[in-house]
C-alpha positions as CSV (number, residue, x, y, z in Angstrom):
1,M,-64.1,-63.2,89.2
2,P,-66.4,-62.7,86.2
3,R,-67.8,-59.2,85.7
4,I,-71.4,-58.8,86.9
5,K,-73.6,-58.0,83.9
6,Q,-77.0,-56.3,83.7
7,K,-78.5,-59.7,82.7
8,D,-77.2,-61.1,86.1
9,I,-79.2,-58.4,87.9
10,A,-82.2,-59.1,85.8
11,D,-82.1,-62.8,86.5
12,A,-81.7,-62.2,90.2
13,L,-84.7,-59.9,90.3
14,G,-86.9,-61.7,87.8
15,V,-87.2,-58.7,85.5
16,H,-86.3,-58.1,81.9
17,V,-82.7,-56.9,81.2
18,T,-84.2,-53.8,79.4
19,T,-85.8,-52.8,82.7
20,V,-82.5,-53.1,84.5
21,S,-80.8,-51.0,81.8
22,K,-83.4,-48.3,82.0
23,A,-83.4,-48.3,85.8
24,L,-79.6,-47.8,85.9
25,K,-80.0,-44.9,83.6
26,N,-82.7,-43.3,85.8
27,H,-85.2,-43.6,83.0
28,P,-88.6,-41.9,83.9
29,G,-90.5,-44.8,82.4
30,V,-89.4,-47.2,85.2
31,A,-91.4,-47.2,88.4
32,E,-89.6,-45.7,91.4
33,A,-89.9,-49.0,93.5
34,T,-88.4,-51.0,90.6
35,R,-85.6,-48.5,90.1
36,L,-84.7,-48.7,93.8
37,R,-84.7,-52.5,93.7
38,V,-82.4,-52.5,90.7
39,M,-80.1,-50.0,92.2
40,E,-79.9,-51.9,95.5
41,A,-79.3,-55.2,93.7
42,A,-76.6,-53.7,91.5
43,E,-74.8,-52.3,94.6
44,K,-74.9,-55.6,96.5
45,M,-73.8,-57.7,93.5
46,G,-70.9,-55.4,92.7
47,Y,-72.1,-54.3,89.3
48,R,-69.8,-51.8,87.5
49,P,-70.5,-50.5,84.0
50,D,-68.2,-51.7,81.3
51,P,-66.2,-48.6,80.2
52,V,-65.6,-50.1,76.7
53,L,-69.3,-50.7,76.2
54,Q,-70.1,-47.2,77.5
55,S,-67.7,-45.7,75.0
56,L,-69.4,-47.6,72.2
57,V,-72.8,-46.5,73.3
58,A,-71.7,-42.9,73.5
59,Y,-70.2,-43.1,70.0
60,R,-73.5,-44.5,68.7
61,Q,-75.5,-41.8,70.4
62,R,-73.4,-39.0,69.0
63,N,-74.0,-40.3,65.5
64,A,-77.7,-41.1,65.8
65,S,-80.7,-38.9,65.7
66,P,-81.6,-37.9,69.3
67,V,-84.5,-39.8,70.9
68,Y,-86.6,-38.2,73.6
69,R,-85.3,-39.3,77.0
70,A,-86.8,-37.1,79.7
71,T,-87.5,-33.5,80.6
72,L,-84.9,-31.4,82.4
73,A,-85.7,-28.3,84.5
74,W,-84.1,-24.9,83.9
75,F,-84.9,-23.4,87.3
76,C,-85.0,-19.6,87.7
77,N,-85.1,-18.9,91.4
78,Y,-87.0,-15.6,90.9
79,P,-90.5,-14.6,89.6
80,E,-91.4,-14.9,86.0
81,G,-91.0,-11.6,84.2
82,S,-87.9,-10.5,86.1
83,D,-85.5,-8.7,83.7
84,M,-82.2,-10.6,83.8
85,R,-80.9,-8.9,80.7
86,V,-79.0,-6.5,83.0
87,H,-76.6,-9.4,83.5
88,A,-74.3,-9.7,80.5
89,G,-75.1,-12.6,78.1
90,Y,-77.7,-14.2,80.4
91,D,-79.9,-15.2,77.5
92,D,-76.9,-17.1,76.0
93,Y,-76.8,-19.5,79.0
94,L,-80.3,-20.7,78.3
95,A,-79.8,-20.8,74.5
96,G,-76.7,-23.0,74.9
97,A,-78.5,-25.2,77.4
98,R,-81.4,-25.7,75.0
99,E,-79.1,-26.7,72.2
100,E,-77.3,-29.3,74.2
101,A,-80.5,-30.7,75.7
102,D,-81.9,-31.1,72.2
103,R,-78.7,-32.7,71.0
104,L,-78.9,-35.3,73.8
105,G,-82.6,-36.0,73.4
106,Y,-83.9,-34.1,76.4
107,R,-86.6,-31.5,76.7
108,L,-85.6,-28.4,78.7
109,D,-88.5,-26.7,80.5
110,V,-88.2,-23.3,82.3
111,F,-89.6,-23.0,85.8
112,H,-89.8,-19.8,88.0
113,N,-90.1,-19.4,91.7
114,P,-92.6,-16.7,92.6
115,G,-91.9,-16.9,96.3
116,D,-89.0,-16.9,98.7
117,P,-85.7,-17.7,96.9
118,R,-84.4,-19.4,100.0
119,N,-87.3,-21.9,100.0
120,P,-88.5,-23.0,96.5
121,A,-90.2,-26.1,97.9
122,P,-93.4,-25.5,95.8
123,V,-91.5,-25.6,92.6
124,F,-89.6,-28.7,93.6
125,R,-93.0,-30.4,94.4
126,T,-94.1,-29.6,90.9
127,L,-90.9,-31.1,89.4
128,R,-91.4,-34.3,91.5
129,A,-95.0,-34.6,90.3
130,R,-93.8,-34.4,86.7
131,G,-91.1,-36.9,87.2
132,I,-88.3,-34.4,86.5
133,R,-85.1,-35.5,88.2
134,G,-82.5,-33.2,86.5
135,M,-82.2,-29.5,87.2
136,V,-79.9,-26.7,86.0
137,L,-80.0,-23.8,88.5
138,A,-79.8,-20.6,86.5
139,P,-77.8,-17.8,88.0
140,Q,-79.6,-16.2,91.0
141,A,-81.1,-12.8,90.7
142,C,-78.8,-11.6,93.5
143,P,-75.5,-13.0,94.7
144,G,-75.3,-14.8,98.0
145,V,-78.5,-16.9,97.9
146,D,-78.8,-19.8,100.4
147,I,-81.5,-22.4,99.4
148,A,-82.9,-24.3,102.3
149,H,-83.3,-27.7,100.5
150,D,-81.2,-30.8,100.4
151,F,-81.9,-31.7,96.7
152,A,-81.9,-35.3,97.6
153,D,-84.3,-36.2,94.8
154,F,-82.5,-34.3,92.1
155,S,-79.4,-34.3,90.0
156,V,-78.3,-30.6,90.1
157,V,-75.9,-28.3,88.3
158,T,-75.7,-24.6,88.9
159,I,-74.3,-21.8,86.8
160,G,-72.0,-19.2,88.3
161,F,-71.2,-18.3,91.9
162,T,-74.4,-16.6,93.0
163,L,-75.6,-19.7,94.9
164,T,-73.9,-19.7,98.3
165,A,-75.4,-22.9,99.6
166,P,-75.8,-25.8,99.1
167,R,-72.6,-26.4,97.3
168,V,-73.5,-28.4,94.2
169,H,-71.6,-29.0,90.9
170,L,-71.0,-25.7,89.2
171,V,-70.2,-24.6,85.6
172,T,-68.9,-21.0,85.1
173,N,-66.5,-18.8,83.4
174,D,-62.9,-18.7,84.6
175,H,-63.3,-15.1,85.9
176,F,-59.8,-14.9,87.4
177,G,-58.2,-16.0,84.2
178,T,-60.6,-13.7,82.2
179,M,-59.5,-10.6,84.0
180,L,-55.8,-11.5,83.8
181,T,-56.2,-12.1,80.1
182,M,-58.1,-8.8,79.8
183,V,-55.2,-6.8,81.3
184,E,-52.6,-8.7,79.3
185,R,-54.5,-8.0,76.1
186,V,-54.8,-4.3,76.9
187,R,-51.1,-4.0,77.7
188,A,-50.2,-5.9,74.5
189,L,-52.1,-3.2,72.6
190,G,-49.5,-0.7,73.9
191,H,-51.2,0.6,77.0
192,V,-48.6,1.0,79.7
193,R,-50.9,2.2,82.6
194,P,-54.4,0.9,82.3
195,G,-56.9,1.4,85.2
196,A,-60.1,-0.6,86.1
197,Y,-63.5,0.7,87.2
198,L,-65.0,-2.5,88.7
199,S,-68.6,-3.1,89.9
200,E,-68.7,-4.8,93.3
201,V,-71.9,-6.5,92.3
202,D,-70.2,-7.9,89.2
203,N,-67.3,-9.0,91.3
204,H,-69.5,-10.7,93.8
205,R,-71.4,-12.5,91.0
206,M,-68.0,-13.7,89.7
207,G,-67.0,-15.2,93.0
208,R,-64.8,-12.2,93.8
209,R,-62.3,-13.5,91.3
210,A,-62.2,-10.4,89.1
211,R,-61.1,-8.3,92.0
212,G,-58.6,-11.0,93.1
213,A,-57.1,-11.1,89.6
214,L,-56.7,-7.3,89.4
215,E,-55.1,-7.1,92.9
216,S,-52.8,-10.0,92.0
217,Y,-51.8,-8.3,88.8
218,S,-51.4,-4.9,90.6
219,R,-48.9,-6.1,93.1
220,D,-45.9,-5.5,90.8
221,R,-47.5,-3.2,88.2
222,R,-49.6,-0.8,90.4
223,L,-52.8,-1.0,88.3
224,P,-55.3,1.5,89.8
225,V,-58.7,0.0,90.6
226,L,-61.8,1.9,91.6
227,R,-64.5,-0.3,93.0
228,Y,-68.1,0.9,93.3
229,E,-71.5,-0.3,94.6
230,T,-73.4,2.3,92.6
231,P,-71.9,4.2,89.6
232,S,-71.0,7.7,90.5
233,R,-69.9,10.3,88.0
234,K,-68.3,12.5,90.7
235,A,-66.4,9.6,92.3
236,F,-65.2,8.4,88.9
237,L,-63.9,11.8,87.8
238,D,-62.3,12.4,91.2
239,W,-60.5,9.0,90.7
240,L,-59.4,10.0,87.2
241,R,-57.9,13.3,88.5
242,R,-55.9,11.3,91.1
243,H,-54.5,9.1,88.3
244,P,-53.5,11.5,85.5
245,G,-51.2,8.9,83.9
246,L,-53.9,6.4,82.9
247,D,-53.9,5.5,79.2
248,A,-56.8,3.0,79.1
249,L,-59.9,2.0,81.1
250,I,-61.2,-1.5,81.9
251,T,-64.9,-1.5,82.9
252,R,-68.4,-2.6,82.1
253,E,-70.1,0.6,83.1
254,E,-71.6,2.0,79.9
255,R,-71.7,5.6,81.2
256,A,-67.9,5.6,81.7
257,A,-67.3,6.5,78.0
258,A,-69.5,9.6,78.3
259,W,-67.9,10.6,81.5
260,L,-64.5,10.4,79.9
261,R,-65.6,12.6,77.1
262,Q,-67.0,15.2,79.5
263,A,-63.7,15.2,81.3
264,C,-61.7,15.5,78.1
265,R,-59.9,12.3,78.8
266,P,-59.9,10.4,75.5
267,L,-59.1,7.0,77.0
268,P,-59.9,3.8,75.1
269,V,-62.4,1.6,77.0
270,Y,-62.3,-2.2,77.2
271,N,-65.3,-4.2,78.5
272,Y,-64.5,-7.1,80.8
273,A,-68.0,-8.7,80.3
274,L,-69.4,-8.2,76.8
275,S,-73.0,-9.3,76.4
276,S,-72.5,-11.0,73.1
277,P,-69.6,-12.4,71.0
278,D,-71.0,-10.4,68.1
279,G,-71.3,-7.1,69.9
280,P,-68.9,-4.2,69.6
281,G,-65.5,-4.9,71.1
282,P,-63.0,-4.6,72.4
283,G,-63.4,-6.8,75.5
284,M,-64.0,-10.3,76.8
285,Y,-67.1,-12.4,76.1
286,H,-67.5,-15.0,78.9
287,N,-68.6,-17.8,76.5
288,N,-72.0,-18.0,78.2
289,R,-73.5,-20.1,75.4
290,R,-70.9,-22.8,76.0
291,I,-71.3,-22.6,79.7
292,G,-75.1,-23.4,79.3
293,S,-74.2,-26.3,77.0
294,A,-71.6,-27.6,79.4
295,A,-74.0,-27.4,82.4
296,V,-76.5,-29.6,80.6
297,D,-73.8,-32.0,79.4
298,L,-72.6,-32.4,83.0
299,L,-76.2,-32.8,84.2
300,A,-76.9,-35.6,81.7
301,R,-73.8,-37.5,82.8
302,M,-75.0,-37.2,86.4
303,I,-78.4,-38.6,85.5
304,S,-76.8,-41.5,83.7
305,R,-74.8,-42.3,86.8
306,N,-77.8,-41.8,89.1
307,E,-76.0,-39.1,91.0
308,T,-78.5,-37.1,93.2
309,G,-78.3,-34.9,96.2
310,I,-75.5,-32.7,97.5
311,P,-72.1,-34.0,96.4
312,D,-69.3,-34.5,99.0
313,F,-66.8,-32.8,96.6
314,P,-68.5,-30.5,94.2
315,L,-67.0,-30.1,90.8
316,R,-65.9,-26.6,89.5
317,V,-66.0,-26.6,85.7
318,M,-64.5,-23.3,84.4
319,L,-64.4,-22.2,80.7
320,D,-62.1,-19.7,79.1
321,S,-63.4,-16.4,77.7
322,L,-63.3,-15.1,74.1
323,W,-61.4,-12.0,73.3
324,V,-63.4,-9.8,71.0
325,P,-61.2,-7.2,69.2
326,A,-62.2,-3.7,68.4
327,P,-63.9,-3.3,65.0
328,A,-61.7,-1.5,62.4
329,V,-62.8,2.1,62.0
330,R,-62.1,4.3,59.1
331,V,-62.1,8.0,60.0
332,S,-62.1,10.7,57.3
333,L,-60.1,13.8,58.3
334,Q,-61.4,15.7,55.3
335,D,-63.1,19.0,56.1
336,G,-61.3,19.1,59.5
337,G,-62.9,15.9,60.8
338,Q,-61.5,14.6,64.1
339,L,-61.7,11.3,66.0
340,Q,-63.3,12.0,69.3
341,G,-64.6,10.1,72.3
342,A,-63.2,7.4,74.6
343,D,-65.6,4.8,73.2
344,F,-63.8,4.7,69.8
345,V,-61.1,2.0,69.8
346,G,-59.6,0.6,66.6
347,T,-57.4,1.1,63.7
348,E,-58.0,1.4,60.0
């Protein structure tokens, strides 16, 4: 049986083949009624894209100057002006997404929800009015958000694990692998007994995978872990006293280094969530820029396939982290100088 072509659909509907091509790509320049007619006819006639032709088109697009296709939404489900810089590397998500959108010929506009995060219907009405069908859900301000919307009109990708429901395609860091790599790197540097000071909020934002990795690693090696909701100097120092053999600390709490100095425990500190790949190491950068880029890439492919609504089997795309070593430090011991402080890690 011969393959059904776009021209066959065009002839059956009495429209130009270019209209069919644009409708199958969910192009905003095609009227909604026409798009639905084309989609219905394509399904009835058994149309399937030619994979060889798709590969050729993709090759040409990669090597051509991007042409504007449509606008995508970067949806922040919290009021404008909220300070998300407290979350390590958040700005890099958006920067990576903008770069990929520009490369693919899309415009990426940022939208905020000033109201209830569980019901962003007013924002979605604005997106529909502007003909925006593709949406990247930025990480939620707080973990555990349940949005009461079916997303039927949109192609949607979310970043991270902070959205509980609905379950849509997701791009994130491999938090379990990141924490395992973190511990293995620390031990490879000669630390026999590291400990971890882990934020429960961080752990929740990471889908509880950081804690799971530490507990999995600890089964045979007894790696001490102190979890906290709110940083407490007293609780931290009490935990230190209970573990006198610790020779390194894994944490993202900035005050931990000062607390170690005050306790006269010169332990090297390793950050499990660096805010930048160019920042002071040592630690793990979660490749947030690439995560933002991957989210837009996945969204663009969904739009080209006219995939909208809540998927039956959501994808989980996870990227590796980048290990950022400690900067080399040169310490002069002339005039009785000494290296002090737990936040100094490195060698000459």
